[in-house]
SELO-693681 format. One record per atom (N, C-alpha, C, O): residue in one letter; x, y, z negated. Coordinates in Angstrom, 2 decimals. Layout:
REM residues N
  residu       c1       c2       c3
       A        X        Y        Z
...
REM end
This chain:
REM residues 71
  residu       c1       c2       c3
       M   211.22    98.41    32.74
       M   210.11    97.53    32.86
       M   210.42    96.32    34.02
       M   210.44    96.29    35.25
       D   210.63    95.42    33.01
       D   210.24    94.07    33.82
       D   209.70    93.12    34.83
       D   209.61    92.09    34.17
       A   209.41    92.91    35.71
       A   208.40    92.09    36.24
       A   208.63    90.81    36.86
       A   209.61    90.55    37.56
       A   207.63    89.95    36.55
       A   207.96    88.26    36.76
       A   206.85    87.88    37.68
       A   205.73    87.94    37.19
       L   206.95    87.50    38.94
       L   206.03    86.63    39.54
       L   206.17    84.89    39.44
       L   207.19    84.34    39.88
       I   205.33    84.30    38.98
       I   205.45    82.64    39.43
       I   204.55    82.44    40.46
       I   203.32    82.46    40.35
       L   205.23    82.22    41.55
       L   204.08    82.11    42.86
       L   204.06    80.37    43.17
       L   205.07    79.72    43.41
       L   202.74    79.84    43.09
       L   202.49    78.56    43.50
       L   201.89    78.26    44.82
       L   200.76    78.69    45.08
       D   202.65    77.46    45.79
       D   202.12    77.43    46.95
       D   202.72    76.25    47.58
       D   203.93    76.05    47.72
       P   201.75    75.50    47.94
       P   200.10    75.60    47.25
       P   199.56    75.35    46.33
       P   199.73    74.16    46.06
       L   198.79    75.99    45.47
       L   198.32    75.84    44.08
       L   198.15    74.05    43.68
       L   198.87    73.50    42.85
       L   196.85    73.18    44.58
       L   196.80    72.14    44.34
       L   198.03    71.46    44.26
       L   198.23    71.07    43.11
       S   198.74    71.24    44.87
       S   200.05    70.60    45.03
       S   200.69    70.37    43.51
       S   201.13    69.34    43.02
       R   200.59    71.69    42.97
       R   201.11    71.44    41.57
       R   200.11    71.12    40.47
       R   200.54    71.18    39.32
       L   199.03    70.85    40.63
       L   198.05    69.85    39.70
       L   198.31    68.41    39.83
       L   198.79    67.67    40.69
       D   197.89    68.31    38.83
       D   197.60    66.31    39.13
       D   196.94    66.22    39.88
       D   196.18    67.10    40.29
       S   197.11    64.69    40.43
       S   196.66    64.63    41.98
       S   195.40    63.81    41.96
       S   194.73    63.45    42.93
       S   195.12    63.46    40.09
       S   193.73    62.85    39.96
       S   192.80    64.26    39.39
       S   191.82    64.08    38.67
       L   193.15    65.42    39.73
       L   191.93    66.22    39.62
       L   191.05    66.22    40.54
       L   191.40    66.33    41.72
       D   189.85    66.12    40.21
       D   188.79    66.54    41.34
       D   188.56    67.99    41.21
       D   188.10    68.67    40.30
       S   189.00    68.26    42.33
       S   188.99    70.11    42.61
       S   187.68    70.41    42.94
       S   187.50    71.42    43.62
       H   186.76    69.76    42.61
       H   185.33    70.29    43.15
       H   184.47    70.52    41.72
       H   183.31    70.94    41.74
       K   185.17    70.20    40.49
       K   184.71    70.00    39.53
       K   185.22    71.21    38.42
       K   186.24    71.14    37.73
       D   184.22    72.35    38.46
       D   184.73    73.63    37.60
       D   185.34    73.02    36.44
       D   186.53    73.31    36.34
       A   184.92    72.30    35.58
       A   185.38    71.92    34.18
       A   186.86    71.43    34.57
       A   187.98    71.91    34.38
       E   186.48    70.50    35.06
       E   188.26    69.83    35.18
       E   189.25    70.99    35.67
       E   190.15    71.30    34.89
       V   189.15    71.65    36.93
       V   189.67    72.83    36.91
       V   190.49    73.94    36.11
       V   191.66    74.32    36.07
       R   189.51    74.21    35.61
       R   189.17    75.03    34.37
       R   190.42    74.57    33.25
       R   191.22    75.31    32.68
       I   190.26    73.07    33.15
       I   190.97    72.48    32.22
       I   192.57    72.58    32.86
       I   193.43    73.21    32.26
       A   192.84    71.90    34.10
       A   193.96    72.05    34.94
       A   194.87    73.67    35.06
       A   196.03    74.05    35.22
       L   193.84    74.13    34.93
       L   194.87    75.58    34.97
       L   194.94    76.08    33.76
       L   195.57    77.14    33.76
       E   194.55    75.77    32.74
       E   194.67    76.01    30.92
       E   196.21    76.39    30.98
       E   196.48    77.57    30.77
       P   197.33    75.46    31.26
       P   198.37    75.15    31.14
       P   199.31    76.68    31.62
       P   200.21    77.29    31.03
       L   198.66    76.89    32.87
       L   199.42    78.02    33.82
       L   198.82    79.43    32.92
       L   199.54    80.18    32.26
       V   197.75    79.52    33.04
       V   197.48    80.55    31.67
       V   198.40    80.62    30.37
       V   199.02    81.64    30.03
       A   198.42    79.63    29.82
       A   199.40    79.76    28.59
       A   200.71    79.88    28.90
       A   201.43    80.07    27.92
       L   201.35    79.82    30.15
       L   202.64    79.83    30.53
       L   202.50    81.57    30.74
       L   203.13    82.31    29.98
       A   201.68    82.11    31.75
       A   201.59    83.25    32.02
       A   201.45    83.86    30.75
       A   202.20    84.83    30.85
       D   200.94    83.89    29.59
       D   200.77    84.84    28.36
       D   202.16    84.15    27.68
       D   202.57    85.02    26.92
       R   202.85    83.29    27.63
       R   203.90    83.26    26.83
       R   205.14    83.39    27.53
       R   206.06    82.93    26.85
       S   205.56    83.91    28.83
       S   206.46    84.57    29.61
       S   206.11    86.18    30.54
       S   206.85    86.73    31.36
       A   204.91    86.57    30.12
       A   204.53    87.60    30.36
       A   204.42    87.86    32.07
       A   204.39    88.98    32.57
       A   204.37    86.73    32.75
       A   204.42    86.90    34.30
       A   203.15    86.46    34.85
       A   202.40    85.65    34.30
       A   202.97    86.99    35.85
       A   202.19    87.00    36.82
       A   202.03    85.76    37.61
       A   202.94    85.65    38.43
       V   201.28    84.89    37.64
       V   201.15    83.50    38.06
       V   199.81    83.77    39.56
       V   198.64    84.11    39.40
       L   200.41    83.50    40.72
       L   200.06    83.84    42.02
       L   199.73    81.96    42.36
       L   200.68    81.18    42.48
       G   198.36    81.54    42.47
       G   198.35    80.45    43.10
       G   197.61    80.54    44.56
       G   196.48    81.03    44.63
       L   198.22    80.12    45.60
       L   197.76    79.76    47.05
       L   197.10    78.99    47.10
       L   197.44    77.89    46.67
       I   195.39    79.27    47.81
       I   194.98    78.07    48.37
       I   194.06    78.41    49.19
       I   193.59    79.54    49.02
       H   193.51    77.60    50.27
       H   192.91    77.61    51.28
       H   191.47    77.66    51.70
       H   190.90    76.58    51.54
       V   190.86    78.45    52.10
       V   189.38    78.84    52.51
       V   188.82    77.69    53.64
       V   189.34    77.06    54.56
       N   187.65    77.76    53.12
       N   187.25    76.96    53.95
       N   186.06    77.32    55.17
       N   185.03    77.84    54.72
       K   186.09    77.17    56.18
       K   185.98    78.03    57.45
       K   184.24    77.76    57.38
       K   183.60    76.77    57.74
       S   183.88    78.81    56.86
       S   182.22    78.89    56.36
       S   182.24    80.24    57.22
       S   181.24    80.43    57.90
       G   182.86    80.83    57.25
       G   182.71    82.54    57.72
       G   182.16    83.31    56.86
       G   181.89    84.50    57.04
       G   181.94    82.60    55.78
       G   181.47    83.51    54.35
       G   182.57    85.03    54.02
       G   183.71    85.10    54.48
       Q   182.17    85.73    53.47
       Q   182.78    86.88    52.56
       Q   182.89    87.14    51.52
       Q   183.67    88.00    51.11
       D   182.14    86.48    50.83
       D   182.22    86.17    49.37
       D   183.62    85.29    49.17
       D   183.77    84.20    49.73
       P   184.59    85.85    48.35
       P   185.70    84.64    47.89
       P   185.41    83.30    47.35
       P   185.96    82.23    47.60
       L   183.88    83.75    46.15
       L   183.86    82.31    45.46
       L   183.36    81.85    46.66
       L   184.39    81.21    46.88
       D   182.81    81.66    47.44
       D   182.17    80.98    48.59
       D   182.74    80.24    49.81
       D   182.27    79.34    50.51
       I   184.32    81.15    49.86
       I   185.13    80.55    51.09
       I   186.13    79.82    50.27
       I   186.70    79.00    50.99
       V   186.58    79.78    49.04
       V   187.40    79.11    48.41
       V   187.04    77.44    48.27
       V   186.11    76.84    47.74
       M   188.21    77.03    49.00
       M   187.91    75.30    49.01
       M   187.82    74.85    47.35
       M   188.44    75.44    46.47
       G   187.01    73.81    47.14
       G   187.84    73.67    45.76
       G   186.07    74.25    45.12
       G   185.07    74.75    45.65
       S   186.41    73.88    43.88
       S   185.69    74.78    42.98
       S   185.77    75.78    42.82
       S   186.89    76.16    43.17
       R   184.89    76.95    42.26
       R   184.66    77.96    42.07
       R   185.51    79.12    41.28
       R   185.78    80.31    41.47
       A   185.92    77.74    39.90
       A   187.30    77.94    39.01
       A   188.34    78.87    39.79
       A   188.64    79.97    39.34
       F   188.80    78.46    40.80
       F   189.97    78.62    41.39
       F   189.89    80.40    41.44
       F   190.83    81.17    41.27
       A   188.82    80.64    41.65
       A   188.50    82.48    42.70
       A   188.35    83.39    41.22
       A   188.74    84.52    40.95
       A   187.54    82.27    40.33
       A   186.88    82.80    39.08
       A   188.06    83.27    38.26
       A   187.88    83.77    37.15
REM end
């Protein structure tokens, strides 16, 4: 069985610079082409993103930008 991984480090540098990374709807639209690529190629897509310094434990709360990145 073949395996493929597409690693985007950092994820935000691979998205359009006009993207407002705090707006859930914009982030979801921006990530759709990556979802389509994963579906077509049967590859896993892993995007690295920084976390904030809030010290929280919930991944949805500590990811910088929209919760859509973690969701």
